[in-house]
C-alpha positions in Angstrom: -62.2 -13.9 -127.4 -65.8 -15.0 -127.6 -67.1 -18.4 -128.2 -68.6 -18.9 -131.7 -72.3 -18.0 -131.7 -72.0 -15.6 -128.7 -71.4 -11.9 -128.5 -69.1 -10.0 -126.3 -70.6 -8.4 -123.3 -71.4 -4.7 -123.8 -69.3 -2.4 -121.6 -69.3 1.2 -120.7 -66.2 3.3 -119.9 -66.8 5.0 -116.6 -64.7 7.2 -114.3 -64.7 6.4 -110.6 -63.0 8.7 -108.0 -61.8 6.4 -105.3 -59.6 7.4 -102.4 -58.8 10.7 -104.1 -57.7 9.1 -107.4 -59.7 9.0 -110.6 -59.8 5.7 -112.4 -61.2 5.0 -115.9 -62.5 1.5 -116.3 -64.7 -0.5 -118.7 -67.5 -2.3 -117.0 -70.8 -3.9 -118.0 -73.7 -1.6 -117.1 -74.9 -4.1 -114.4 -71.5 -4.4 -112.7 -71.9 -3.9 -108.9 -69.7 -1.2 -107.3 -68.3 -3.8 -104.9 -67.2 -6.0 -107.9 -65.7 -3.0 -109.8 -63.7 -2.0 -106.7 -62.4 -5.5 -106.1 -62.0 -6.9 -109.6 -61.5 -3.9 -111.8 -59.5 -1.7 -109.5 -57.9 -4.3 -107.3 -59.1 -2.7 -104.1 -59.9 -5.9 -102.3 -60.5 -4.4 -98.8 -64.2 -4.0 -99.7 -65.5 -7.5 -98.8 -68.7 -9.1 -100.2 -70.6 -11.1 -97.6 -74.3 -11.5 -98.1 -74.7 -9.7 -101.5 -78.0 -8.4 -100.2 -76.8 -5.3 -98.2 -77.6 -6.9 -94.8 -74.1 -7.7 -93.4 -72.3 -4.4 -94.0 -69.0 -6.0 -95.1 -69.1 -4.1 -98.4 -69.7 -0.7 -96.7 -67.7 2.1 -98.3 -68.2 5.9 -98.0 -70.0 7.6 -100.9 -69.5 11.4 -100.4 -68.8 10.6 -96.8 -71.9 8.5 -96.2 -71.8 4.8 -95.4 -73.2 2.9 -98.4 -73.4 -0.8 -99.3 -71.3 -1.2 -102.4 -73.1 -4.5 -103.2 -76.3 -2.6 -103.8 -75.0 0.1 -106.1 -74.1 -0.2 -109.7 -70.6 1.1 -110.6 -72.0 3.2 -113.4 -74.2 5.0 -110.8 -71.1 5.9 -108.7 -69.4 8.2 -111.2 -70.5 11.5 -109.8 -69.3 10.7 -106.2 -66.2 10.6 -104.1 -65.8 7.0 -103.0 -63.7 6.0 -100.0 -62.8 2.4 -99.2 -60.9 1.0 -96.3 -57.7 1.5 -98.3 -58.4 5.2 -98.1 -58.6 5.3 -94.3 -54.9 5.5 -93.8 -53.1 8.7 -93.0 -51.2 10.5 -95.8 -47.9 9.0 -94.6 -49.4 5.5 -95.0 -49.7 4.8 -91.3 -53.0 3.5 -89.8 -55.8 6.1 -89.6 -57.4 6.6 -86.1 -60.2 4.1 -86.6 -57.8 1.4 -87.9 -55.4 2.1 -85.1 -58.2 1.8 -82.6 -59.2 -1.6 -84.0 -55.5 -2.7 -83.5 -55.3 -1.2 -80.0 -58.5 -2.7 -78.8 -58.4 -6.0 -80.6 -61.6 -5.1 -82.4 -61.2 -7.8 -85.0 -60.7 -11.5 -85.1 -61.1 -13.0 -88.6 -61.2 -9.5 -90.1 -63.8 -10.2 -92.8 -66.2 -7.6 -91.5 -63.6 -5.1 -90.4 -63.4 -2.9 -93.5 -67.2 -2.3 -93.3 -67.0 -1.5 -89.7 -64.0 0.9 -90.2 -65.8 2.9 -92.9 -69.1 2.9 -90.9 -67.3 4.2 -87.8 -65.4 6.8 -89.7 -68.6 8.3 -90.9 -70.3 7.8 -87.6 -67.6 9.8 -85.8 -67.9 12.6 -88.2 -71.5 12.9 -87.1 -70.9 12.2 -83.5 -67.3 12.7 -82.5 -67.8 11.8 -78.8 -70.2 8.9 -78.6 -71.3 7.1 -75.4 -71.0 3.3 -75.4 -74.7 3.1 -76.2 -74.3 5.5 -79.1 -71.2 3.5 -80.3 -73.4 0.3 -80.3 -76.1 2.2 -82.3 -73.4 3.5 -84.7 -72.3 -0.1 -85.6 -75.7 -1.7 -85.4 -76.0 -2.1 -89.2 -72.9 -4.2 -89.5 -72.6 -7.9 -88.6 -69.7 -9.7 -87.0 -69.8 -13.4 -86.3 -66.5 -13.5 -84.2 -66.1 -10.8 -81.7 -69.3 -10.4 -79.7 -69.0 -6.6 -80.5 -67.5 -5.6 -77.1 -64.1 -4.8 -78.5 -65.6 -3.2 -81.6 -67.5 -0.8 -79.2 -64.2 -0.2 -77.4 -62.6 0.5 -80.8 -65.3 3.2 -81.5 -64.6 4.9 -78.2 -60.8 4.7 -78.7 -61.1 6.0 -82.3 -63.0 9.0 -81.0 -60.1 9.7 -78.5 -57.5 9.3 -81.2 -59.4 11.6 -83.6 -59.5 14.3 -81.0 -55.7 14.1 -80.7 -55.1 14.8 -84.4 -54.4 18.4 -85.4 -57.0 19.7 -87.9 -56.3 18.7 -91.5 -54.2 15.6 -90.6 -56.9 12.9 -90.3 -57.3 9.8 -92.3 -57.7 10.3 -96.0 -56.7 13.9 -95.8 
């Protein structure tokens, strides 16, 4: 219902393919992808921190590439395969290797930045499956964490690389 003298906000029906599932949703043309994921699709793992693309908390994968969801309009994401932290689990619902590594290595404290780190690391390990500690630091350098001091996150990257090497082909996260 609209207030007298105002008009309803114009919306567009769009299709977003998120974590292997196609969703049809009505959104205003200027709806940010982060807001569409959180508020329209209920995928609250994508966090919004700075709303300027600086902190990395909203990082998702767009066709496998880390992308700041707070800098992309939902309407512009229609032609892509989107993967959020919710899509990082294994097909049986257990933790994927990057998630498991964060658990094993205590790579999180408050957890706010964790989804952005997990998606960033997932993509980074596709590009470099056996990083050195320095390469792991470089891999996560675009994401900010105010709690951990990054040491356990770097350990998590290295542990995730080990875990991914142990997975038979075709059984990784999101497969």
